[in-house]
C-alpha positions in Angstrom: -7.7 12.6 36.0 -6.6 10.0 34.0 -4.5 11.3 30.9 -6.2 9.9 27.5 -4.8 7.0 25.8 -2.6 7.8 22.8 -4.4 6.8 19.9 -2.1 4.6 17.8 -2.2 4.1 14.3 -0.4 0.9 13.4 -3.7 -1.1 13.0 -4.4 0.8 9.3 -1.0 -0.3 8.2 -2.5 -3.3 5.9 -5.3 -1.4 4.1 -3.3 2.3 4.5 -0.7 1.2 2.7 -2.9 -0.7 -0.4 -5.0 2.3 -0.6 -2.1 4.8 -0.9 -0.2 2.6 -3.5 -3.5 1.9 -5.5 -4.5 5.9 -5.4 -1.0 7.1 -6.3 -0.1 4.3 -9.2 -3.7 5.4 -10.9 -2.4 9.2 -10.7 0.6 8.7 -12.1 0.5 6.0 -14.5 -3.2 7.3 -16.1 -1.6 10.9 -16.5 1.7 9.8 -17.6 -0.2 7.6 -20.1 -2.6 11.0 -21.3 0.5 12.8 -21.5 2.4 10.9 -23.4 -0.1 10.0 -25.7 -1.1 13.4 -25.9 2.2 14.6 -27.0 2.8 12.1 -29.6 0.2 14.2 -31.0 -2.9 11.9 -31.0 -6.6 13.4 -31.4 -8.6 13.8 -28.1 -10.4 10.8 -28.8 -7.9 8.3 -29.0 -6.0 9.9 -25.9 -9.2 9.6 -23.6 -9.6 5.8 -25.2 -5.8 5.1 -24.1 -6.5 6.6 -20.8 -9.7 4.6 -20.1 -8.3 1.1 -21.2 -5.2 2.0 -18.7 -7.9 2.6 -16.0 -9.3 -0.4 -16.4 -6.1 -2.9 -17.3 -4.8 -0.9 -14.0 -7.3 -1.4 -11.8 -7.5 -5.3 -12.4 -3.6 -5.4 -12.5 -3.5 -3.8 -9.3 -6.3 -5.8 -7.6 -4.7 -9.1 -9.2 -0.9 -8.5 -8.2 -2.2 -7.3 -4.5 -4.1 -10.5 -4.2 -1.6 -13.2 -5.3 1.1 -10.9 -3.1 -1.0 -10.9 0.5 -2.4 -14.2 -0.6 1.5 -15.5 -0.7 2.0 -13.8 2.8 -1.0 -15.2 4.5 -0.1 -18.4 3.2 3.0 -18.0 4.7 1.6 -17.3 8.2 -0.8 -20.2 8.0 2.1 -22.4 7.5 4.4 -20.9 10.1 1.2 -21.2 12.4 0.3 -24.8 11.7 4.0 -25.7 12.5 3.7 -23.8 15.8 0.3 -25.3 16.5 1.9 -29.1 16.3 4.9 -28.3 18.1 2.9 -27.1 21.1 0.8 -30.1 20.8 4.0 -32.3 20.9 6.9 -30.5 23.0 4.6 -28.0 25.2 7.4 -27.6 27.9 10.0 -26.8 25.1 8.1 -24.3 24.0 7.2 -22.8 27.4 11.3 -22.6 27.8 11.3 -20.8 24.5 8.8 -18.2 24.9 10.1 -17.6 28.3 13.9 -17.2 26.9 12.0 -14.4 24.6 10.5 -12.4 27.5 14.2 -13.1 29.3 15.8 -11.4 26.5 13.7 -8.9 26.9 14.6 -8.1 30.2 12.9 -9.8 32.6 14.0 -11.8 35.6 14.1 -15.6 34.5 11.7 -16.7 37.2 9.0 -13.4 36.3 9.6 -14.7 32.3 9.1 -18.3 33.1 5.8 -17.2 35.1 4.7 -14.8 32.3 4.8 -17.5 29.4 2.9 -19.8 31.6 -0.1 -17.7 32.1 0.3 -16.3 28.7 0.0 -20.1 27.3 -2.3 -21.1 29.7 -4.7 -18.4 28.2 -3.8 -18.5 24.5 -0.6 -20.8 23.7 -0.5 -20.2 20.0 -1.4 -16.4 20.1 1.7 -15.8 22.5 3.6 -17.6 20.2 2.4 -16.1 17.0 3.0 -12.5 18.3 6.1 -12.9 20.3 8.2 -15.8 18.8 6.9 -15.2 14.7 5.7 -11.6 15.0 2.5 -12.3 13.2 -0.4 -10.4 15.0 -4.5 -9.5 14.7 -3.1 -6.0 13.3 -1.0 -6.9 11.1 -2.2 -10.3 9.2 -2.4 -10.8 5.8 -5.9 -10.0 3.9 -5.9 -10.6 0.7 -9.5 -9.5 -0.3 -9.1 -6.0 1.8 -5.8 -5.6 -0.1 -6.9 -6.4 -3.6 -10.2 -4.1 -3.1 -8.8 -1.4 -1.5 -6.1 -1.1 -4.6 -8.4 -1.8 -6.9 -11.0 1.1 -5.8 -8.2 3.4 -5.1 -6.2 3.4 -8.3 -10.0 3.8 -10.2 -10.3 6.7 -8.1 -7.3 8.1 -8.9 -7.2 7.4 -12.4 -10.6 9.0 -12.7 -8.9 12.6 -11.8 -6.3 13.0 -14.6 -8.6 11.4 -16.8 -11.5 13.8 -16.3 -9.2 16.7 -16.4 -8.2 15.1 -19.6 -11.9 15.4 -20.7 -12.8 18.8 -19.8 -9.3 20.3 -21.2 -8.8 22.0 -24.4 -6.5 19.7 -26.3 -3.9 22.5 -26.8 -3.9 22.8 -23.0 -4.6 19.1 -22.2 -0.7 18.2 -21.1 -0.2 21.0 -18.7 -3.6 21.0 -17.3 -3.4 17.4 -16.7 0.5 17.5 -15.3 -0.3 20.7 -13.1 -3.6 19.1 -11.8 -2.0 16.1 -11.0 0.9 17.2 -8.9 -1.8 19.0 -7.0 -3.7 15.3 -6.7 -0.7 13.5 -5.6 0.5 16.0 -3.4 -3.6 16.1 -1.6 -3.4 12.4 -1.4 0.5 12.4 0.3 -1.0 14.5 3.0 -4.2 12.6 3.5 -1.9 9.3 4.0 0.8 11.1 6.2 -2.3 12.6 8.2 -3.8 9.2 8.4 -0.5 7.9 9.2 0.8 10.2 11.7 3.7 11.4 9.7 4.7 14.6 8.4 2.1 15.7 5.6 4.9 18.4 4.1 7.5 15.7 3.6 5.4 12.9 1.9 3.6 15.6 -0.1 6.8 17.2 -1.5 7.8 13.4 -1.9 4.9 12.3 -3.8 4.5 15.4 -6.1 8.3 15.2 -7.1 8.2 11.4 -8.3 4.7 11.6 -10.2 6.2 15.4 -11.8 9.2 13.2 -13.0 7.0 10.1 -14.3 5.0 12.5 -16.4 8.1 14.2 -17.2 9.9 11.3 -19.0 6.6 9.8 -20.6 6.2 13.1 -22.2 9.6 13.0 -23.5 8.8 9.7 -25.1 5.6 10.9 -26.4 7.4 13.8 -27.9 10.2 11.9 -29.2 8.2 9.3 -30.9 6.0 12.4 -32.6 9.3 13.3 -34.1 10.1 9.4 -35.4 6.9 9.2 -37.4 6.5 12.8 -38.8 
């Protein structure tokens, strides 16, 4: 009986990174904003207004930032592919030797390395060089729109969680409620991301929860300081 193929997760790297970053930033930034404004003695309406403004601005910022950064990566990849395509047209023999040398350095005998390189180039020369010379693969290729949508969408979902907590919590209990539930949300997010990526769930949850708690503590301190200064 043939053993089942292992289920690899490398193809998830692009969208998973953007999604986790968006959700994490949504929870941390909105919870920190709500806690900081609440610590300054602001009324509940003002706190919610600040939180909604932070959600909208943060989602747009995440979408724009991801799109611009990933587009830059995509432009670089396309430029490298154009150079490689031109080189394959003008110097196919040199490119064959270059690819053979790559396979030799990976452990193949010179004759076998050249044979493999020739067969791969006959099948799809640009794909072979993109993968083995430049390091561009289909699974890890830059996708700006996908990254932007994933970041904005998950930021909105993440930001909505502490904002909803602030909305339903009485003002005297708002700060501890938002802080506690946001840390829970962050730990769950870290666990889900670790599970999707095949990493340690406990380690990821603790790591995300710690940095989120630190951010909220610092903004609460700033808010409290501002309240004292203007009192």
